[in-house]
C-alpha positions in Angstrom: 28.0 -60.4 83.0 24.8 -62.4 82.3 23.9 -65.5 83.9 22.5 -68.1 81.4 20.0 -70.8 82.7 18.8 -73.8 80.8 15.9 -76.1 81.4 16.6 -79.6 83.1 14.3 -81.1 81.1 14.9 -79.8 77.8 18.0 -78.4 77.9 17.0 -75.3 75.7 17.7 -71.8 77.5 15.4 -70.0 79.9 15.4 -66.1 79.5 14.3 -65.5 82.9 13.7 -66.8 86.5 11.2 -67.3 87.9 9.5 -69.4 85.3 5.5 -68.3 84.8 2.9 -70.3 83.9 -0.8 -70.0 84.7 -2.1 -74.0 85.0 -5.6 -74.6 85.9 -6.9 -71.0 87.4 -3.1 -71.6 89.2 -0.3 -69.3 88.9 3.0 -70.5 89.4 6.1 -68.8 90.2 8.5 -71.2 90.1 12.4 -70.4 90.6 13.9 -74.1 91.2 14.2 -76.3 89.5 14.9 -74.1 86.3 12.6 -75.3 83.7 11.2 -73.5 80.4 7.5 -72.8 80.5 6.3 -75.4 78.1 8.2 -78.4 80.2 6.5 -76.9 83.0 3.1 -76.9 81.9 3.5 -80.8 80.6 4.9 -81.3 84.7 1.8 -80.1 85.6 0.1 -82.2 83.6 2.0 -85.6 84.3 2.6 -85.1 87.8 -0.1 -82.9 89.6 -2.2 -84.2 92.3 -5.3 -83.3 93.7 -6.3 -81.6 97.1 -8.4 -83.5 99.3 -9.9 -80.7 100.8 -10.8 -78.9 98.0 -10.6 -81.1 95.1 -8.7 -78.3 93.1 -5.5 -79.3 91.6 -1.9 -79.3 93.7 0.4 -78.6 90.5 4.4 -80.1 91.7 7.4 -78.2 93.0 4.2 -76.8 95.6 4.3 -76.7 99.1 1.3 -79.0 100.9 0.0 -80.0 104.3 0.0 -84.0 104.5 -2.7 -85.7 106.5 -2.1 -88.9 107.3 -4.9 -91.7 106.0 -5.6 -95.3 106.8 -2.9 -98.1 105.9 -0.4 -95.2 106.1 -1.3 -93.2 103.2 -0.9 -89.6 102.8 -3.4 -87.2 101.3 -2.3 -83.5 100.2 -3.9 -80.2 100.8 -2.7 -77.0 99.7 -0.6 -75.5 101.9 -3.3 -72.1 102.5 -5.7 -71.3 105.0 -8.7 -72.1 103.6 -7.3 -75.9 102.8 -4.2 -76.4 105.5 -6.6 -78.1 108.5 -3.7 -79.8 109.5 -1.7 -76.7 110.3 1.9 -77.3 109.7 2.1 -80.0 111.6 2.4 -82.4 108.5 4.1 -80.6 105.5 6.2 -81.1 103.1 6.9 -81.0 99.1 5.2 -82.3 96.1 7.4 -83.1 93.4 7.4 -85.3 90.4 4.8 -87.5 91.6 5.9 -87.7 95.0 5.7 -86.4 98.5 9.1 -85.2 99.2 10.7 -83.7 102.5 8.4 -84.7 104.8 8.3 -82.8 107.9 6.4 -84.0 111.4 6.5 -81.8 114.2 5.3 -84.0 117.2 2.9 -82.4 119.5 3.9 -82.4 123.5 
């Protein structure tokens, strides 16, 4: 018995998971939430943000490092060895235009 998945954005059937797309020279493999490829690319256009370290694009539904800036603002970086100068002390999840599930590990 096969499970039918439906895009949470447009409700069209999604053939298989993860949804795979290339956006701004990055490969995206998305299991959750379930979205079809056209909707994923539309979400990337609408909600991607800029990595303050390399200037590259951070697509939605990505793990990110968070840097504290002036005025309590958070600046985001890719969670890669090259970009994440914050290590894992401040990290979260870039969702639909906002930082989610920010974890701040206090130093001893």
